C-alpha positions as CSV (number, residue, x, y, z in Angstrom):
1,M,26.9,13.8,-18.2
2,T,26.8,16.8,-15.5
3,E,28.2,17.6,-12.0
4,V,25.5,18.1,-9.5
5,I,26.5,19.8,-6.9
6,R,22.6,21.4,-5.1
7,Q,21.6,17.3,-3.9
8,H,17.3,17.3,-2.6
9,L,17.1,15.2,0.2
10,V,12.9,15.0,-1.3
11,P,12.6,15.2,-5.1
12,R,11.2,19.1,-5.7
13,S,8.4,17.2,-7.8
14,Y,6.7,15.5,-5.0
15,L,7.3,19.2,-3.3
16,R,5.3,20.6,-5.8
17,N,2.5,18.8,-4.8
18,F,2.7,21.2,-1.7
19,S,4.0,24.7,-2.8
20,I,1.5,27.4,-2.2
21,Q,-1.9,28.2,-4.7
22,E,-0.8,31.9,-6.1
23,R,-3.5,33.6,-7.2
24,S,-4.3,33.7,-11.1
25,A,-3.2,38.3,-11.0
26,Q,0.5,36.5,-9.5
27,K,0.6,33.4,-12.1
28,N,3.7,34.9,-14.1
29,N,5.2,36.5,-11.4
30,K,5.2,32.7,-9.9
31,K,6.0,30.8,-13.7
32,Q,9.7,33.3,-12.8
33,R,10.2,32.1,-9.1
34,G,9.0,28.6,-9.5
35,S,6.7,26.7,-7.0
36,Q,7.2,27.8,-3.3
37,V,6.0,26.6,-0.2
38,F,5.9,28.2,3.4
39,S,8.6,26.4,6.0
40,F,9.0,26.5,8.7
41,D,12.0,26.3,11.1
42,K,12.5,24.8,14.4
43,D,15.3,24.8,15.1
44,E,14.7,29.3,14.7
45,N,10.9,28.9,15.0
46,K,10.3,31.1,11.8
47,V,9.1,30.9,9.4
48,F,9.6,32.0,6.2
49,K,8.1,31.3,2.2
50,A,10.9,28.9,-0.1
51,N,11.3,27.9,-3.4
52,I,11.4,24.2,-3.3
53,E,14.7,23.8,-5.0
54,N,16.2,25.6,-1.8
55,V,14.2,23.7,0.6
56,A,15.5,19.8,1.7
57,V,18.8,20.1,0.2
58,E,22.6,19.9,0.2
59,K,25.8,20.2,-1.2
60,Y,27.7,16.9,-2.8
61,F,25.3,15.4,-0.2
62,Y,25.4,11.2,-1.8
63,D,28.8,11.7,-3.1
64,L,31.1,9.0,-2.3
65,T,34.1,10.6,-1.9
66,S,36.0,8.0,-1.6
67,A,34.9,6.2,-5.5
68,P,36.3,6.9,-8.6
69,P,35.4,10.3,-10.0
70,A,33.4,8.4,-12.2
71,D,31.4,6.6,-9.9
72,R,31.3,9.4,-6.9
73,Q,27.1,10.5,-7.9
74,K,26.2,7.2,-8.3
75,V,23.6,7.5,-5.5
76,E,22.1,10.4,-6.9
77,K,22.2,9.2,-10.4
78,E,20.6,6.1,-9.0
79,L,17.8,8.3,-6.8
80,G,16.5,10.6,-9.4
81,L,16.4,7.6,-11.6
82,I,13.6,5.9,-8.9
83,E,11.8,10.1,-8.9
84,S,11.5,9.6,-13.0
85,Q,10.0,6.7,-12.8
86,Q,7.0,7.6,-9.7
87,S,6.6,11.2,-10.4
88,P,4.1,10.8,-13.5
89,F,2.3,7.1,-10.7
90,I,2.2,9.9,-8.1
91,N,0.7,12.4,-10.6
92,D,-1.4,10.2,-11.9
93,L,-3.0,8.9,-8.4
94,L,-3.4,12.3,-7.0
95,S,-5.3,12.6,-10.3
96,R,-7.4,9.3,-10.0
97,V,-8.2,10.6,-6.2
98,G,-9.4,13.3,-7.2
99,Q,-11.6,12.8,-9.8
100,I,-13.4,10.4,-6.7
101,Q,-16.8,11.6,-5.8
102,N,-20.1,10.7,-3.3
103,L,-17.3,8.4,-1.1
104,D,-20.2,5.9,0.9
105,N,-19.9,6.0,4.3
106,N,-16.3,8.3,4.2
107,L,-14.6,5.2,2.4
108,H,-14.5,4.3,-1.4
109,S,-15.8,1.2,-2.2
110,T,-13.0,-0.2,-4.5
111,D,-9.7,-1.1,-4.3
112,L,-7.3,2.1,-5.3
113,I,-4.1,0.6,-6.6
114,S,-3.3,-2.2,-8.4
115,D,-0.4,-4.8,-7.1
116,V,1.8,-3.7,-9.4
117,E,1.9,-0.5,-8.2
118,K,1.4,-1.2,-4.5
119,E,4.9,-2.8,-5.4
120,Y,5.8,0.9,-7.7
121,L,5.3,3.1,-4.0
122,S,6.0,0.7,-1.2
123,E,9.5,0.8,-3.0
124,F,9.8,5.0,-3.3
125,V,8.6,4.8,0.4
126,A,10.9,2.6,1.8
127,V,14.1,5.4,0.0
128,Q,12.5,7.6,0.6
129,G,12.3,7.1,4.4
130,L,16.0,6.2,4.1
131,R,17.8,8.6,2.3
132,T,17.7,11.7,4.1
133,R,19.8,14.2,6.9
134,K,18.0,12.9,9.3
135,I,18.6,9.1,8.3
136,R,22.0,9.9,8.7
137,N,22.5,12.3,12.0
138,L,21.0,8.8,13.0
139,Q,23.9,5.9,12.1
140,N,26.2,8.9,13.1
141,Q,24.7,8.8,16.6
142,A,24.7,5.4,16.4
143,K,28.3,5.0,15.8
144,Q,29.6,6.9,19.3
145,H,26.9,4.8,21.0
146,P,29.1,2.6,23.7
147,S,27.7,-0.5,22.5
148,T,28.7,0.4,19.4
149,V,32.5,1.4,20.0
150,S,32.8,-1.6,22.4
151,K,31.5,-4.1,19.2
152,K,34.1,-1.6,17.1
153,Q,36.7,-2.7,19.7
154,D,36.0,-6.6,19.5
155,L,35.9,-6.4,16.1
156,V,39.5,-5.2,15.5
157,K,41.0,-7.3,18.8
158,S,39.8,-10.8,16.8
159,T,40.8,-9.8,13.8
160,A,44.1,-8.7,15.0
161,N,44.5,-11.9,16.8
162,N,43.4,-14.3,13.3
163,I,46.1,-11.8,11.7
164,L,48.9,-12.9,14.1
165,V,48.0,-16.5,14.4
166,A,47.5,-16.9,10.1
167,N,50.9,-16.1,10.4
168,G,52.3,-16.7,13.6
169,Q,52.6,-13.9,14.7
170,N,55.7,-13.4,12.3
171,D,57.2,-9.8,12.3
172,L,54.3,-9.1,13.8
173,N,53.6,-6.6,15.7
174,E,49.7,-7.1,18.0
175,E,49.8,-3.2,18.8
176,V,51.0,-2.0,15.1
177,L,48.5,-4.5,13.5
178,I,45.8,-3.4,16.1
179,N,46.3,0.4,15.3
180,G,46.1,0.2,11.5
181,L,43.1,-1.3,11.8
182,S,41.0,0.5,13.8
183,Q,42.0,3.4,11.4
184,L,41.2,1.0,8.8
185,V,37.6,0.9,10.6
186,D,36.7,4.3,11.9
187,K,37.6,5.1,7.5
188,V,34.8,3.3,6.4
189,V,32.8,4.2,9.6
190,N,33.6,7.4,8.9
191,D,33.0,7.8,5.5
192,E,29.3,9.8,5.9
193,P,27.7,8.9,2.4
194,E,29.0,5.6,2.0
195,L,27.7,3.9,4.6
196,Q,23.9,5.6,3.9
197,R,24.6,4.3,0.4
198,R,24.8,0.6,1.6
199,L,21.8,1.1,4.2
200,I,19.9,1.7,1.1
201,E,20.7,-0.3,-1.0
202,N,20.8,-3.3,1.9
203,R,17.5,-2.3,3.2
204,F,14.3,-0.6,0.7
205,E,13.7,-3.6,-0.4
206,E,13.6,-5.7,3.0
207,Y,11.2,-2.7,4.2
208,A,9.8,-2.4,1.1
209,L,7.9,-6.9,1.3
210,K,7.2,-5.2,4.6
211,L,4.9,-1.9,3.5
212,R,3.8,-4.4,1.4
213,N,2.5,-7.3,3.0
214,D,2.5,-6.3,6.9
215,F,0.9,-3.0,6.6
216,I,-2.8,-1.9,5.6
217,W,-2.8,0.7,2.9
218,I,-5.4,3.7,3.5
219,F,-5.7,7.1,1.3
220,G,-6.7,9.9,3.2
221,V,-8.5,12.8,1.8
222,N,-7.8,16.1,3.4
223,E,-12.2,17.3,3.7
224,S,-10.6,20.1,6.1
225,E,-9.5,24.2,5.3
226,M,-5.8,23.1,6.9
227,S,-3.8,21.6,4.6
228,F,-1.4,18.3,5.0
229,Y,2.1,19.2,6.4
230,T,5.3,17.6,4.6
231,S,8.8,18.0,5.7
232,D,12.8,17.0,6.0
233,H,11.8,13.6,6.1
234,P,8.1,13.4,5.1
235,V,8.1,9.1,5.7
236,A,7.0,10.1,9.9
237,S,6.0,7.1,12.4
238,S,4.8,6.6,15.0
239,L,7.7,5.2,16.8
240,N,11.6,5.9,17.3
241,G,11.9,3.9,14.5
242,L,11.4,2.9,10.6
243,F,8.7,0.5,9.3
244,L,8.1,-1.3,13.8
245,P,6.1,-3.6,14.0
246,G,2.8,-1.6,16.0
247,S,3.4,1.1,14.3
248,E,1.6,3.8,11.8
249,I,3.4,5.2,8.8
250,A,2.1,9.0,8.1
251,F,3.7,9.9,3.8
252,P,1.4,12.6,2.8
253,L,1.3,12.9,-1.3
254,S,0.4,16.1,-1.6
255,K,-1.6,19.0,1.0
256,D,-5.3,16.9,0.0
257,L,-4.0,13.2,-0.7
258,I,-2.1,10.9,2.6
259,L,-1.0,7.6,2.9
260,V,-1.2,6.2,5.4
261,V,0.7,2.5,7.1
262,K,-0.8,0.4,9.6
263,D,0.6,-2.0,10.8
264,K,-1.8,-4.9,10.4
265,A,-1.4,-7.2,13.5
266,H,-1.7,-4.3,15.6
267,Y,-4.9,-2.0,13.7
268,T,-7.5,-5.3,13.5
269,D,-9.8,-2.6,13.4
270,D,-9.0,-1.3,9.7
271,L,-8.5,-4.0,8.1
272,D,-11.4,-3.5,5.9
273,K,-10.0,-0.6,5.4
274,D,-7.5,-1.8,3.0
275,N,-6.2,0.0,-0.3
276,K,-9.2,2.5,-0.4
277,V,-9.8,6.0,-0.2
278,L,-11.2,7.7,3.4
279,K,-12.3,11.0,4.1
280,M,-10.2,12.9,7.3
281,T,-11.7,15.5,9.0
282,E,-9.3,18.1,11.1
283,E,-8.0,15.9,13.8
284,D,-7.0,13.6,11.9
285,V,-5.2,16.1,9.6
286,K,-3.8,17.9,13.1
287,H,-2.6,13.9,14.5
288,Y,-0.8,12.9,11.4
289,N,0.9,16.6,10.5
290,S,2.1,15.4,14.1
291,L,4.1,13.1,13.0
292,Q,5.7,15.3,10.0
293,V,6.5,18.1,12.7
294,K,8.0,15.1,15.9
295,D,9.4,12.9,13.0
296,S,11.1,16.0,10.8
297,N,14.9,16.7,10.9
298,R,14.9,20.5,11.0
299,F,12.3,21.8,8.6
300,V,8.3,20.9,8.5
301,F,6.9,22.6,5.1
302,S,2.9,23.4,3.5
303,S,1.0,24.8,0.8
304,I,-0.3,27.6,3.6
305,D,1.1,29.4,5.8
306,N,-0.4,27.6,9.3
307,F,1.8,26.7,11.7
308,D,0.5,27.1,14.5
309,L,0.2,23.8,15.4
310,A,3.7,22.6,14.9
311,K,5.0,25.7,16.8
312,Q,2.5,24.5,20.0
313,I,4.7,21.2,19.4
314,C,8.3,22.6,19.8
315,Q,7.6,24.2,23.0
316,E,6.4,21.8,24.9
317,N,8.7,19.4,23.8
318,Q,11.6,22.7,24.9
C-alpha cells in the first residue's frame, strides 16, 4: 500500500459537507481545484479560503515510529477504514433530513435513526473526539503535570525495588537501575503517536457506549442565514473534557445539520426530544458555533465568510 504522508485529522469526506457553495458559473473551476472552505486562524486572527486537502492535516501524524515498517501506518489505515464506512451513512442521513418537511411544533414526531445507526454514529463521534491535534496537546500537557511526574517517579522506584528484592540485590546498582528504568518510561511516554493510539483503542468503545446510553440525541436543522461552523476539533463540549456528566456536546454534520448530545441526568427537560429533528434558530446556531470556536485547537471552518462571532470570542478570551 502506498505510504500516506499527509494525514488528515478530520476526514475530507466530512469537511466536504461544509464546502463553499460556488455559483454555477464557477463550477468548472471548482472541479479543478476541489472543495474549499473558509478557514479562520485563531492564532493569527485571519480568514482565508483553503482547499480541504490542506486543512486539518499534518505529515505522518499517526505514524508509529517505534513499530515495524509494516505496522507503522496501522492507525492511519484503520482510521481510513472507519471513514469509508461512515461517510455513506452520514451522506444518507443528510439526505434523509433534507426530505423532512413541515416539522410539527419544531419537533419531528418519529425517530430519525435506528439503534444500529446510532451505534455507527456514536463510534464515529467517539473516534473523532480522540484523534485530533488538540487531544495530543492535552496529553503532552498532562505528562508535564507535577502529579504525573510524581507518579512516574514513584512507579520507577517501586519497580526498581521489586527487581532488587527479586534478585537479592546481587550485582545490581540501584542508581543505575533507576536511571535505566526512567529512560525506558520516558521513551514510552514521549512516543506521542503511540500514546494517542492507545487512547483511541482503549477508550473509544467506552465513550461510544456512554454516548448511546447516557445522552439525549438531538438533530438540529439550521433555519437561519448563518452556517454551522466546524473546526480542527469538531466534537465540541460545553465542559472541559470529553463526554463528561452534565455536558452538552455538539458535532456539526454539515453547514445545515448538527448532532447535539446532552447528558440525560442533567437535561431532563429534553428527554422527549431524543432521536428527533429540531429546528435551530439563529441564537441556537450562535451557541453551537461558539462551542466550536472555544473547543477548537486553532482553526475554525465554515461554508461562508462570516467569522464575526469567532473573532469576538477570541478577543474576549485574550
